[in-house]
N, C-alpha and C positions, 0 to 999 in steps of 0.2 A: 560338702564336708559336714560331718556330725549328724547326718540324716538318721542313722540307726539310733544314736544316743538320744536325739530329739524325740523320736517315736516312743522309745522306752519310757522316757520321763513323762510324756503325755499320758501314757497308760497308768503310771503311778498315781497321777492326780485322780483319774477315774476310780481307781481301786479304793482310794481313801475317802470318797464321798460318803456322807452320812455319819462319819465318825465325829465325836465331840472334841477329841484332842488326840495328839500324837502320843502313842505309847510304844513300849518296847515290842509288844506283840504285833500291833498293826503296821509297824515300820520295818519289822524284820524282813518280811517278804519283799517289800519295796526296795530296801537297800541291797538285797540279793540281786534284784533286777538291775539296779543301777551299777552294781559291781560287775555283772556280766557284760553290760553295755560298754563300760569303760574298757574292760579287757578286750572285747571285740573291736573297739576303736583303736586297739594297739597302744593303749596307755601303759607305761612302765609299771610293773607290779608294785614296787615300793610306793609309787605315787598313788596308786589305787588304794592300797591299804591305809595310807595316811588320810586320804580324802574321805573314805568311808567312815573311819573313826571320828574324824572331825564333824562330819555331818550328823552321825549318830549322837555324839555328845551334845550337840546343840539342839537337835530336833526332839529327842525323847523328853516327854513331859512338857513341851512347850504349850502354853495356853493359847488356844485359838482366839485371835482378835475378833471383834464383832464383824469386821468386814472381810475376814479371811476364813476359808474352809481349811481343814487339815492339809489337803492336797496343796493349796496355795501357800500355806505356811511352810511346807516342806520345800516347795519350789523356791521360796525366798531364801531358805537356808542353803540349798544347793547352789542358787545363783551367787550368793555371797562367797561360798567356798570355791566355786569355779573361778570367780574373779580373783580371789586371794591366790589360788594356785598358779594362775597365769601372770600374776605380778601387780595386782591392785589397780594401777593406772598406767597410761601411756608414758613412756620415757623417750623424750626427743633426742635428736643428735646434739651433742655438745660441740658446737663449732666456734666457741668463744676462744679463738687462738689467733696468733699473728698469722695473717694470710700468707700463703695458701694453707688452709686447714686440710690435712691429708686424711682420707678415708681408705682403709685397706680392706679389700674383700677377700675372705678366705672360705674354703669349703672343698668338698669332693668334686670330682669331674661329673658333669651332668646335673649338678644341683641347680644351675641357672645363674651362676655368678656374673657372667658377661652380660646377659640380658638384664639382670638386676642392676648392674652398674649403670646401664643406659637409663633404666626406669628411675633410678635414684637421682641421676643427673637431671632428668626431665622434671622431677618433683622439686628439686632445689632451685632450678631455673624458674619454673612457673610460680611456685608457692613463696619462695624466699628471695626471689630476684637475685640469685647468686650468679657470678661468672664461674662456670665449671669447666674443668679440663679432665679428660680421661686418658689412661695409658694402660696397655696390656703388657704384662710380664710373662705371658704364657708363650715360651719359645719352643714348646714341645708339640703343640697342636697348630700346624700351619694356618688353619682357617680361623684360629682364635683372634688374631690381630685384625684380620679383615672383618670379622663379625663385630668386634668392638667399634671399628670405624663406621660400620653401617648403623649400629644402634646410636652412636654418638651423633651422627647426622640427623637421625629421627628426633633425637632429644634436643638438638640445637646446642650441643656441648662442643668444646674444642677438642679435637682428637690429636693426641701427641704421638707421632709416629715412632715405631720401634721395629726391630727386625730380629730374626732368629739367630743372627750372628753375634748378638750382644748377650751378656749375662743378665739374668733377671735383676740383680742388685744394681748394676750399672743403668739399666733401663729406668728403674724407679728413681734413682738419685738424679739422673739427667733430666727426667720429667719434672722433678721438683724444682730444679734450677730454671727450667723453661717456664714453669708456672709462676715463679717469682718475677722473672723478666716481663711476663705478659700481664702481671698484676691480677692473676686469677684468685678468686675467693676460696675455691675448693678444688682439690685434686683427688680424683678417685683412681686408686691403683687396683687393677684387676690381676689377680695372681693365678698361677697354674693349679689345676686340680689333679688328683690322682683317682684311680678306681678304688683305692683303699688308703687308710692312714699308714704312712711309712716314715722312717727316720729321715730319709733323703728329702722328702717333701717338707717335713717339719723344719729341718735344718735350713732349707732354702727360704721359707717364708719368715723364719726368725731373723735371718740375715737382712731380708727386705725391710722387716719391721724396724730393725736397728738402724738401717740406712736412712729411712724417711721419717721415723718417729711419728706415726699417725696419732691423731686425736681420737679417732674412732676405728676400732678393728671389729668388723662385722662378720659373723659366721653365717654363711648362706646355706640353707638346708632345705631339701625337698620334703614337703609335707607328707608325701605318699610313702616315705620310708619308715613312718611310724616311730616306735621306740628306739629303733636303730639310730634315728636322727639324734636323739638325746645322748646316746652313748658316744656317737662320733663327735658331737658338740663338746662332750666332756674331754675327749682326747685333745681336741683343738684348744680347749680352755686350759688344759694342763700345760700346753706348749706355748700359748700366746696369751697376753693380757686382753682377752676379749672384752668389748664394751657392750655388745648386743648381738641379737640374732635376727635374721631375716628369713621368714618362712615363704617358700615359693610354691607355686602350683596348687594353691589352696582351692582353685576352681575345678580341679580334677576330681577323680574318684578317690579322694583322700578320706581316711577314717578319722583323722583328727588327733591321733595319739601324740604326734610331735608337739602340737600346740599346748597340750596339757602336761607333757613330760619335760620339755626342754628347759623351762624356767626352773622347775624344781630340782632337776639334776645338775644344771650348770650354775645356777644362781645368777644367770645373766638375763636381762630383760629382752623380750621379743619387741623389737622396735618397728618393724614393718612386715607387711604380709602381701605377697603377690597374688592377685585375684584374676589374672587373665593374661593373654598373650600380647595385648597392645602395650605400647610404650607408656601409656598413662595408667596402666593397671597395677599400681603400687599404692597401698594405703597404710597410714599410720596404724599400728596395732593397739587397740584399746581393749584391755582385758574385760572391763565391765560390759562393753558393747558386744564382744564376742560371746560372753556368757549368756547375754540376752538372746543372741541368735541361736545358740545351742539349745536354749529352752523354748525356741519357737516364738519368742516375743519380738522378733525383728530388731532392727538397728536404725531407728528413725533419725538419730543425731547424725550418723554417717551419711544417711540418705540426704538430709537437709544440706550438709556441708558439700556433698557431691553436686547437688543441684545448683548451689551458689557458685561453685567453681566452674562447672561445665556447661550450664545452660546459657544459651544466648538470650539474655534478658530483654534486649531491644526487640528481638524477633517475637518473644513471648508477649510483650506489651502491645506490639502491632496486632497480634492475633486477638488479644482481649478487646482492643479498641474496635477491631473489625466486627467481632461478634456482638459487642454492645450496640453497634450501629444497625444490627440486624442483617448484616451481609452474611452470606452463606459460608460454611466450612467446606472448602473445596478439596480436591485430591492433592493439590500442591501443598496445602496446609497440612494434610495428613502425612505426606512424604516428609515434610520438614520436621514434624513431631517425631516421626520414627527415626530420623537421622539423629535427632537430639537424644533419643533413648539409647541409640547405639553408642553415643559418646559417653554415656553413664554406665557402660558395661552390659548393655542389652537388657532384655526383659528378665533373663535369669538372674542377673545381678540385682535388679530392682526388687524382684519378688523375694529374694533371700533376705532383704533388709526390711521388708514390710511386715508389720505384726500380723500373725495368723497365717501368713502365706507359706511358712515353712512346713506346715502340716498338709498342704495340698498334695494330691497324688502326683506321681511322676508323669502320668498320662495327661493331666491337666496342664502341668508345667510345660510339657512338650508341645501341646497344642498352641500355647501362648508363647512359645519359645522364640529364640533368636532366628532360627531357620525360617519360621513363618514370617517374621518381620522382614527379613532379607528378601523373601519371595514377593512380599507386597511392595517393597521399594522397587524391586526389579520390574514389576508389572507397571507401576506408575511411571518409571523412567522410560518405558517403551511407548508412552503416550505423547502426543504433541502438547505444547503449552495450552492450546485452545481446549483440548480434551480434558486436561487437568482442571481448568477453570470452569468448564461447562460439561460436567459428566453426562448430562442428559442426552448429549448428541452421540454418545457412544452406542451405536447399534451394531447389527450383524457383521457387516464387512469390516468395520473399525475394530470390533472385538477380535476378529480373525487375524487382522494385521498386528494388533497389540500382542496377542498370544504368540504369534510366530516370532515377533521381535524379541521376546524375552525367553523363548524356548519353553513355554508352558501351554496349558490347555485353555480352551474357551471357558470351561467351567470355573477355572481359577480366576479369570477376569470377571466373570459373573459374581463370584464370591466376594471379591474385593469391592465391587460396585454396590453389592447388597450391604456389606459391612459399613461402607462409607455413608450410605443413605441412612442407616440406623444411627450412626454417630452424628450425622448432620442434624437429624431431628433432635437429638439430645443437646447438641451445642446451641440450638435455637433458644433453649431455656436459659442461656446466659443473659439474654436480652431482658432488661427491666428488672434486674435483681432476682432472676429465677434460679440462681446458683444454689441458694439455701434450700429451696424446695427440691432441686435435683439431688443434692447430697443426702437429704433426709429420705428421699424416695429410694436411693441406691442402697441405704442401710437395710431396707426391707427385702431387697433382692439378693443380698450377698449370701453365700453359703454359710451354714452354722459354723461359728468359731471365728469368722472373719469380721462380722459386724461388731456386735457387742461393745459399742463405745469406741470402735476403731476410728470413727470420724468425730471430730469435735462438734459440740453443739454450736449452732450458728444462729 
């Protein structure tokens, strides 16, 4: 998401190099580029106009600080305004109500409401330690109820059964009574979607809203629908007292217009963003962090939070102790590290959050992508425990068997053995406090634009 916008903004910095200050003349062309990038990202025109005016008003005549070039000064202004337009700061769910707190999911068909209901349940269970129940009021799509049952099972939430013979309002009110009897903390109500906004749909969801009186009414919208998403959100906002928005499919080929338009048009905060297909792939939406990602500066805070939540710290400590004792980094260690990476959204998800990585070419990202990680895990899975712990014993006949076992070529096995050998050499530098030297050495090997203070001084 936002790849084109990020590229354009990077170019603006280069064009302003050598200027002493930002003036109307040297910023005019730059703002035209930014305007075109926003329109191509499918940001709503009124939002683009206001954004450009605000940036222009703040940037023209701004004195360049000693530590900032004009390009960096403009990026600072753009960063501030992007954050402002997306809502300043994250707004969390307000669940301070007599349990069960009801969350109503609204949106068009295909936006991802049912999947999001499961992801939200998972997040509330894991992060907030809530007892969560889910119920489907979609009596028009036979598979909808079964789909919610499946995602509820993945999330560890209580699925409250319903069937197409009931009215949606009865389903919701009965589920609320069930949630009270079971002492659930939260009840998530998944509603039916339509292919477009219509009176019947709005009337039905208004009745459900009146029946269960939710503390949160979330509008679920597909990021890839661009400014249409903002217009649809406005229609829902006129019919329902929305409390927030959830953007889905942000990991797809989305231009990002919805994220920049929906808050401005609806006045409602974006509370969550879906970043993948897995049940854990729902993140709190932080406007400042998203602005940083748009500008290619990464999102280190979210990355740190993700590591704290998802990494097996005991396993990591075991590996550090093993390396400190001078014992080798074997293929089983490599496999475990790759599985940990997959837990955090894969290589693609990590690279998007790392400073400077946003500007890497798609070819580089693809080479280091999730498919390559999956291939490497598959090859290691095809090995015996002995082969994983003692890679040197893997010769001709073993390589042939391993390749056949995972459906790959012998050269693929050779490649992973070579990569492991290189990594193993690097890992030996952990012994005896060699980590500092290794990190400093890596700074000199990084491509231009990625080093530059990216690693802290040690």
